[in-house]
C-alpha angles and dihedrals in degrees: 000000000000120000115251113255115250128211095218097187093050090049090054091047090053091047091050091050093057089071116086098208137067121297092245090054089053091049093052094044094049093046088051093045092056090051095046092051090056092045090054098041096049098031092234115203117229094002115202138186114198120192126191132180123212125190111208102175139325092292105035141050138156136225119205123203115191125181127182095221124126110294119245121265118235090260092049091047093052092049091046089074094058112102111236093358114168099237100137134055111241110245096025092090142348097270116068111131097081090235108096120147090343088091087072088070086074093050121105087220094065138357105180131076127181119197126195122180126173147078101289143333091295104043107050150103118234139178145174120225116190146166112238123176105319099336143062128226144154142225132197117244126208100181117063091201086073087061105038101023109179092346118134089224115116122195113233135188110312131030132320127197114197114190128189116228132191119228094272094050092045093049092048092051092043090057101037110024099108091045091048091054090044094049097050102032104031095124092052091050093046091050091043091234087153137349123247129198131183112202089341096309119115118243110230124207125258101261111160122206116270131055123339122192127195107213142169138185137174129246123175091342091308116123106218117201125197148159121232125198133199099188130198090218135049117279118224111260094244090059099041122124113341124017116182120211132188120195087348096306123116112243104175145322130226134189118237100206145338128276094264090076095053129081114242111328099326089119087081097041107056136076141156123216105203132187111224098165090147085074093060091110090058099053115122119236092260088059088221099097145025131244112251114248140122094280098049092041092047093047093050091048090050091049092048091049091048094049094047089051089050090052091046093050089053093049096244100128126080089216135006105265093176086088118043116231089258098153093056093046095041094053092051094042091048092052093047093046094048090052096047096042089056090059125093092244097060107018091108089070097054107114093192090223105170147346114275139148111260140158108265130187110256131178111260126160089213093046125127101212130071115240138184131209112240136185124240116248100223131280123315107229116269097357119135122228119270112271116234097341093181116197113346122349141183124304102304130243092215133054095280129099136257139166132261131186110261127174088211094045119129099208126077118233148160135224109250129180110256134165104251145133113294145158125282120190121206121189112209138190093186098094109050093154096047109120092212121081093208143358142179112258108195092183089060095037090232152091107254118216115205100216092181093060108123095236092045088051091048091053093049093047091049091048107120100167103016093265105106093053093048093047092047093050090052090050092049092050093051094047091049091052093049093046091049092052097038093103092052099043121079094207128147121218093269093052091048094049093044091051093045093049093043093053093042094051093048094048096045115082097169 
């Protein structure tokens, strides 16, 4: 078989497009990632990344990245030029896609990369990679003067990347380079994982005025370290709340709530920079997001919970959002469910979980609701008879009769408090990995709500005015009831959806 042809330039363009930030940001991040991987793999002492900018003329400049990591071997150097070569184990470092700074060959801001790796200016391997016409290629170089020309730059032990920039790229880096490094590698700089200089000047971490706290907590045997800030000035939006870092590099940030939960304007003045290096294996190729799975979801939930607790301890929240307002919601949902499940339309979903006092339809000539007499549908396994039902009662579990609220009913009635079977709702944090958000638990006589479920958490954390959480709990309750009764009910998809929507719409008051 013949190998399929590859449009190398187009591949690099597609790889470049998967990043969400500027091309020069990608260039800096990938040059750093290559260095950090070597630092980690070879346990380099006093690791350094030195960056210099050189203006050649009005249209051209160069940026040099030098790291003092172990130089490449000849085999490594040869493989380095392969696009998307699998040279690194994912999770062992931050660079794994075999792309690196090569994506900058596809950028309109550049198009040429020199690489020098070795011990000095005599013992080295060097190459030029460039975009020419509609393709990219490389050539080995034996004379460093062809790379640096009359430049004052001298290659030292380690690896140097020298990248050509047009005037726009050079100007952008000239203005923003320290802030780019600071933005993407702030955790590494704070922890002194390596030192960074730009034109000989040290890059300092982003460390806003106010209070900074060094914290740690444990999740699933992973010790998670972080820094938390309560700033006296507003934090840029892209840094607010939680910023996740892996091997020192920023991956993403996410807000934890909306301003309504915060006292005063602290919503804009707090953030947590957290090291989740154990998630390195789950980073997407763009290195700006995580794959979604139980470990990333669980980690993010744990981080969110930790940070909210930190905010609560420091008196920054208007209410404690670490614990959803389940009592308030449960009481309302219970009342609404009891009422609706005693009606003709929805009585088939009543699981008769436990004895409770509830308002039941009862014949009364002076009543203000229409009711209908209904027949019980046989015993529900293991349930005891209703104690002292008095007159009337809920739909029976024997062969007797009872009354249900019915808009088309011909008899008048009232709701009276009777001891009967009803719905209990139990929030739980005991099943964080359970795929269901809620389920009927006959042994507990309740519907259990899994408040650590990722979607449930998302709804609560997005809950600006207490509506999303309430709506979601109602939805979970209804789905749990339908799922519990699915084996008993001979419903087609339309009947199931109609019943679900009917119950949802009647319970939801917006």
